[in-house]
N, CA, C and O of each residue as an XYZ file, in Angstrom:
404
protein
N     -35.920     65.506    -57.020
C     -36.076     64.127    -57.395
C     -34.773     63.353    -57.218
O     -34.789     62.149    -56.965
N     -33.632     64.059    -57.353
C     -32.348     63.385    -57.173
C     -32.193     62.868    -55.748
O     -31.630     61.796    -55.526
N     -32.696     63.636    -54.787
C     -32.589     63.221    -53.389
C     -33.378     61.927    -53.150
O     -32.900     61.024    -52.464
N     -34.576     61.845    -53.714
C     -35.410     60.648    -53.558
C     -34.740     59.438    -54.210
O     -34.747     58.345    -53.644
N     -34.164     59.629    -55.392
C     -33.453     58.534    -56.066
C     -32.238     58.100    -55.255
O     -31.948     56.909    -55.143
N     -31.537     59.069    -54.697
C     -30.366     58.762    -53.878
C     -30.761     57.943    -52.650
O     -30.106     56.958    -52.309
N     -31.833     58.363    -51.999
C     -32.318     57.637    -50.815
C     -32.746     56.227    -51.208
O     -32.434     55.260    -50.513
N     -33.461     56.115    -52.321
C     -33.917     54.797    -52.775
C     -32.746     53.874    -53.103
O     -32.762     52.694    -52.753
N     -31.739     54.413    -53.771
C     -30.590     53.571    -54.113
C     -29.792     53.188    -52.861
O     -29.296     52.066    -52.764
N     -29.668     54.111    -51.909
C     -28.992     53.793    -50.636
C     -29.742     52.695    -49.891
O     -29.138     51.760    -49.364
N     -31.064     52.822    -49.855
C     -31.874     51.828    -49.156
C     -31.761     50.466    -49.844
O     -31.658     49.437    -49.175
N     -31.782     50.459    -51.177
C     -31.657     49.201    -51.923
C     -30.301     48.554    -51.649
O     -30.210     47.339    -51.472
N     -29.242     49.379    -51.613
C     -27.909     48.855    -51.318
C     -27.868     48.282    -49.899
O     -27.335     47.195    -49.676
N     -28.432     49.018    -48.950
C     -28.472     48.565    -47.561
C     -29.236     47.244    -47.447
O     -28.798     46.328    -46.750
N     -30.366     47.151    -48.126
C     -31.180     45.938    -48.099
C     -30.413     44.755    -48.692
O     -30.487     43.639    -48.178
N     -29.679     45.009    -49.776
C     -28.878     43.959    -50.409
C     -27.775     43.486    -49.456
O     -27.526     42.286    -49.337
N     -27.118     44.431    -48.780
C     -26.069     44.072    -47.813
C     -26.643     43.238    -46.671
O     -26.047     42.246    -46.250
N     -27.809     43.655    -46.176
C     -28.451     42.920    -45.083
C     -28.779     41.496    -45.520
O     -28.583     40.551    -44.755
N     -29.270     41.339    -46.729
C     -29.605     40.009    -47.249
C     -28.354     39.149    -47.376
O     -28.365     37.970    -47.024
N     -27.283     39.743    -47.877
C     -26.032     38.996    -48.024
C     -25.475     38.601    -46.657
O     -25.003     37.478    -46.477
N     -25.529     39.530    -45.691
C     -25.051     39.219    -44.340
C     -25.885     38.122    -43.693
O     -25.346     37.225    -43.045
N     -27.182     38.194    -43.867
C     -28.068     37.176    -43.301
C     -27.794     35.815    -43.933
O     -27.751     34.802    -43.235
N     -27.611     35.789    -45.235
C     -27.317     34.526    -45.921
C     -25.997     33.937    -45.427
O     -25.905     32.731    -45.197
N     -24.981     34.774    -45.264
C     -23.690     34.290    -44.765
C     -23.818     33.762    -43.341
O     -23.228     32.738    -42.998
N     -24.587     34.462    -42.515
C     -24.798     34.020    -41.136
C     -25.515     32.677    -41.100
O     -25.146     31.792    -40.328
N     -26.534     32.527    -41.930
C     -27.273     31.265    -41.967
C     -26.408     30.115    -42.479
O     -26.517     28.992    -41.987
N     -25.550     30.388    -43.463
C     -24.641     29.344    -43.955
C     -23.669     28.922    -42.862
O     -23.406     27.732    -42.690
N     -23.136     29.887    -42.125
C     -22.215     29.582    -41.027
C     -22.920     28.784    -39.942
O     -22.370     27.806    -39.434
N     -24.122     29.190    -39.584
C     -24.902     28.491    -38.568
C     -25.184     27.052    -39.003
O     -25.058     26.123    -38.205
N     -25.564     26.871    -40.261
C     -25.849     25.527    -40.768
C     -24.596     24.659    -40.728
O     -24.667     23.484    -40.366
N     -23.449     25.227    -41.096
C     -22.198     24.462    -41.057
C     -21.857     24.051    -39.625
O     -21.414     22.927    -39.392
N     -22.061     24.953    -38.671
C     -21.801     24.615    -37.270
C     -22.751     23.530    -36.773
O     -22.343     22.645    -36.021
N     -24.005     23.593    -37.183
C     -24.969     22.574    -36.765
C     -24.631     21.210    -37.362
O     -24.799     20.187    -36.698
N     -24.162     21.184    -38.598
C     -23.750     19.922    -39.219
C     -22.562     19.340    -38.459
O     -22.512     18.140    -38.193
N     -21.611     20.200    -38.113
C     -20.435     19.740    -37.361
C     -20.857     19.197    -35.994
O     -20.365     18.158    -35.554
N     -21.757     19.896    -35.335
C     -22.239     19.464    -34.022
C     -22.993     18.136    -34.130
O     -22.800     17.242    -33.307
N     -23.843     18.010    -35.135
C     -24.603     16.772    -35.328
C     -23.673     15.600    -35.609
O     -23.906     14.490    -35.130
N     -22.623     15.842    -36.382
C     -21.661     14.782    -36.674
C     -20.953     14.334    -35.398
O     -20.757     13.139    -35.178
N     -20.573     15.291    -34.564
C     -19.937     14.943    -33.288
C     -20.879     14.161    -32.388
O     -20.462     13.204    -31.736
N     -22.142     14.558    -32.346
C     -23.142     13.838    -31.541
C     -23.346     12.425    -32.071
O     -23.462     11.474    -31.298
N     -23.388     12.294    -33.394
C     -23.561     10.967    -33.987
C     -22.391     10.060    -33.637
O     -22.592      8.900    -33.276
N     -21.161     10.580    -33.742
C     -19.981      9.773    -33.404
C     -19.980      9.393    -31.931
O     -19.645      8.261    -31.580
N     -20.354     10.333    -31.067
C     -20.419     10.043    -29.636
C     -21.466      8.974    -29.360
O     -21.230      8.062    -28.569
N     -22.624      9.082    -30.010
C     -23.666      8.074    -29.826
C     -23.177      6.709    -30.294
O     -23.422      5.703    -29.628
N     -22.486      6.665    -31.439
C     -21.976      5.391    -31.944
C     -20.984      4.776    -30.965
O     -21.013      3.567    -30.733
N     -20.110      5.593    -30.390
C     -19.149      5.080    -29.409
C     -19.868      4.552    -28.176
O     -19.522      3.491    -27.659
N     -20.865      5.287    -27.705
C     -21.619      4.853    -26.527
C     -22.394      3.579    -26.833
O     -22.438      2.665    -26.009
N     -22.998      3.514    -28.000
C     -23.757      2.329    -28.395
C     -22.840      1.110    -28.464
O     -23.197      0.031    -27.993
N     -21.672      1.285    -29.045
C     -20.711      0.181    -29.141
C     -20.282     -0.265    -27.747
O     -20.160     -1.463    -27.490
N     -20.053      0.687    -26.847
C     -19.650      0.339    -25.482
C     -20.747     -0.450    -24.776
O     -20.462     -1.422    -24.076
N     -22.004     -0.036    -24.958
C     -23.124     -0.760    -24.338
C     -23.212     -2.167    -24.912
O     -23.415     -3.126    -24.167
N     -23.063     -2.303    -26.222
C     -23.125     -3.625    -26.844
C     -21.995     -4.515    -26.355
O     -22.192     -5.714    -26.160
N     -20.808     -3.941    -26.154
C     -19.684     -4.732    -25.662
C     -19.947     -5.220    -24.249
O     -19.574     -6.340    -23.899
N     -20.586     -4.392    -23.437
C     -20.908     -4.792    -22.068
C     -21.956     -5.899    -22.084
O     -21.894     -6.824    -21.274
N     -22.911     -5.811    -22.993
C     -23.995     -6.784    -23.058
C     -23.580     -8.098    -23.708
O     -24.203     -9.130    -23.459
N     -22.546     -8.078    -24.529
C     -22.155     -9.269    -25.276
C     -21.649    -10.349    -24.326
O     -20.952    -10.057    -23.354
N     -22.006    -11.600    -24.615
C     -21.477    -12.701    -23.808
C     -19.957    -12.749    -23.938
O     -19.411    -12.333    -24.960
N     -19.267    -13.254    -22.907
C     -17.801    -13.329    -22.968
C     -17.340    -14.099    -24.207
O     -17.887    -15.150    -24.542
N     -16.350    -13.567    -24.860
C     -15.784    -14.204    -26.039
C     -16.452    -13.813    -27.340
O     -15.896    -14.069    -28.408
N     -17.621    -13.204    -27.289
C     -18.320    -12.789    -28.510
C     -17.872    -11.386    -28.880
O     -17.829    -10.494    -28.033
N     -17.538    -11.196    -30.146
C     -17.133     -9.864    -30.589
C     -18.354     -9.116    -31.102
O     -19.279     -9.710    -31.655
N     -18.339     -7.826    -30.914
C     -19.445     -6.968    -31.337
C     -19.072     -6.325    -32.654
O     -17.980     -5.775    -32.805
N     -19.984     -6.397    -33.605
C     -19.768     -5.756    -34.897
C     -20.070     -4.270    -34.738
O     -21.227     -3.907    -34.530
N     -19.054     -3.392    -34.830
C     -19.296     -1.960    -34.610
C     -20.183     -1.330    -35.668
O     -20.768     -0.274    -35.430
N     -20.294     -1.955    -36.831
C     -21.119     -1.361    -37.883
C     -22.555     -1.867    -37.842
O     -23.370     -1.479    -38.679
N     -22.875     -2.734    -36.873
C     -24.238     -3.259    -36.782
C     -25.195     -2.136    -36.414
O     -24.878     -1.264    -35.605
N     -26.352     -2.178    -37.016
C     -27.337     -1.132    -36.733
C     -27.971     -1.373    -35.374
O     -27.995     -2.509    -34.900
N     -28.487     -0.322    -34.733
C     -29.119     -0.480    -33.426
C     -30.303     -1.445    -33.464
O     -30.590     -2.105    -32.464
N     -31.001     -1.539    -34.613
C     -32.154     -2.420    -34.704
C     -31.752     -3.881    -34.520
O     -32.544     -4.678    -34.018
N     -30.536     -4.241    -34.918
C     -30.081     -5.617    -34.781
C     -29.882     -5.994    -33.323
O     -29.869     -7.178    -32.988
N     -29.728     -5.015    -32.461
C     -29.430     -5.276    -31.062
C     -30.556     -4.850    -30.127
O     -30.373     -4.855    -28.910
N     -31.700     -4.486    -30.660
C     -32.768     -3.985    -29.811
C     -33.310     -5.041    -28.867
O     -33.821     -4.700    -27.800
N     -33.215     -6.298    -29.225
C     -33.744     -7.352    -28.377
C     -32.907     -7.604    -27.142
O     -33.348     -8.324    -26.246
N     -31.723     -7.044    -27.062
C     -30.852     -7.266    -25.917
C     -31.240     -6.307    -24.802
O     -31.110     -5.094    -24.962
N     -31.717     -6.835    -23.667
C     -32.124     -5.951    -22.576
C     -30.924     -5.359    -21.851
O     -29.851     -5.961    -21.806
N     -31.115     -4.186    -21.291
C     -30.055     -3.545    -20.520
C     -30.030     -4.041    -19.080
O     -29.034     -3.856    -18.380
N     -31.123     -4.676    -18.626
C     -31.158     -5.149    -17.252
C     -30.099     -6.221    -17.053
O     -29.886     -7.070    -17.918
N     -29.455     -6.173    -15.929
C     -28.433     -7.168    -15.618
C     -27.077     -6.825    -16.196
O     -26.085     -7.473    -15.861
N     -27.009     -5.833    -17.047
C     -25.725     -5.435    -17.619
C     -25.085     -4.436    -16.674
O     -25.580     -3.322    -16.506
N     -24.001     -4.832    -16.067
C     -23.305     -3.930    -15.148
C     -22.036     -3.456    -15.830
O     -21.078     -4.220    -15.953
N     -22.015     -2.224    -16.269
C     -20.838     -1.735    -16.988
C     -19.650     -1.568    -16.051
O     -19.810     -1.110    -14.920
N     -18.465     -1.933    -16.513
C     -17.273     -1.685    -15.713
C     -16.996     -0.184    -15.651
O     -17.551      0.595    -16.426
N     -16.140      0.204    -14.728
C     -15.807      1.622    -14.574
C     -15.263      2.221    -15.860
O     -15.457      3.408    -16.127
N     -14.584      1.406    -16.657
C     -13.973      1.935    -17.874
C     -15.016      2.428    -18.870
O     -14.720      3.300    -19.687
N     -16.240      1.883    -18.815
C     -17.274      2.337    -19.748
C     -17.644      3.782    -19.452
O     -17.754      4.595    -20.370
N     -17.838      4.110    -18.173
C     -18.152      5.485    -17.812
C     -17.042      6.433    -18.203
O     -17.299      7.528    -18.704
N     -15.797      6.013    -17.974
C     -14.665      6.852    -18.371
C     -14.645      7.016    -19.883
O     -14.366      8.102    -20.390
N     -14.941      5.939    -20.602
C     -14.941      5.973    -22.061
C     -15.982      6.961    -22.573
O     -15.711      7.758    -23.471
N     -17.178      6.897    -21.986
C     -18.257      7.761    -22.466
C     -17.986      9.226    -22.176
O     -18.342     10.087    -22.981
N     -17.370      9.525    -21.054
C     -17.176     10.916    -20.672
C     -15.798     11.453    -21.029
O     -15.456     12.575    -20.655
N     -14.999     10.664    -21.750
C     -13.682     11.144    -22.145
C     -13.710     11.819    -23.508
O     -12.686     12.315    -23.978
N     -14.873     11.841    -24.142
C     -14.994     12.445    -25.459
C     -14.763     13.947    -25.381
O     -15.256     14.593    -24.456
N     -14.013     14.527    -26.342
C     -13.811     15.980    -26.342
C     -15.124     16.746    -26.447
O     -15.208     17.893    -26.009
N     -16.148     16.125    -27.022
C     -17.437     16.808    -27.148
C     -18.075     17.025    -25.788
O     -18.904     17.920    -25.626
N     -17.691     16.202    -24.795
C     -18.280     16.325    -23.461
C     -17.411     17.161    -22.531
O     -17.820     17.465    -21.411
N     -16.239     17.528    -22.973
C     -15.335     18.291    -22.113
C     -15.796     19.739    -22.064
O     -15.508     20.531    -22.962
N     -16.505     20.063    -21.015
C     -17.042     21.415    -20.866
C     -16.362     22.069    -19.678
O     -16.327     21.503    -18.586
N     -15.837     23.226    -19.885
C     -15.180     23.964    -18.814
C     -16.153     24.998    -18.274
O     -16.629     25.868    -19.005
N     -16.442     24.889    -16.983
C     -17.365     25.842    -16.359
C     -16.563     26.716    -15.409
O     -15.971     26.222    -14.449
N     -16.547     27.995    -15.676
C     -15.814     28.938    -14.833
C     -16.747     29.510    -13.779
O     -17.922     29.752    -14.055
N     -16.230     29.730    -12.561
C     -17.094     30.300    -11.506
C     -17.469     31.742    -11.779
O     -18.186     32.354    -10.987
């Protein structure tokens, strides 16, 4: 009977370790996803602000904190972004991907 108890306690310990490892992995994954989502949100805000600046009539300043709904009526047609907008959008560290051959 001691052998069966020993096996049961070993299995219970192993199961507890697996649960703790899984919980730690899930917490780490969630933290990474939050960080990634925050970076995506900031990149989107920068891109949105750049588009609004391109669309704004000359001399009009764009409120960077304005919600996208306030600007939905502004069409993108006819808006020709300067070269600096493309550089601005792709200069973000989040977009800097190194591809090795």
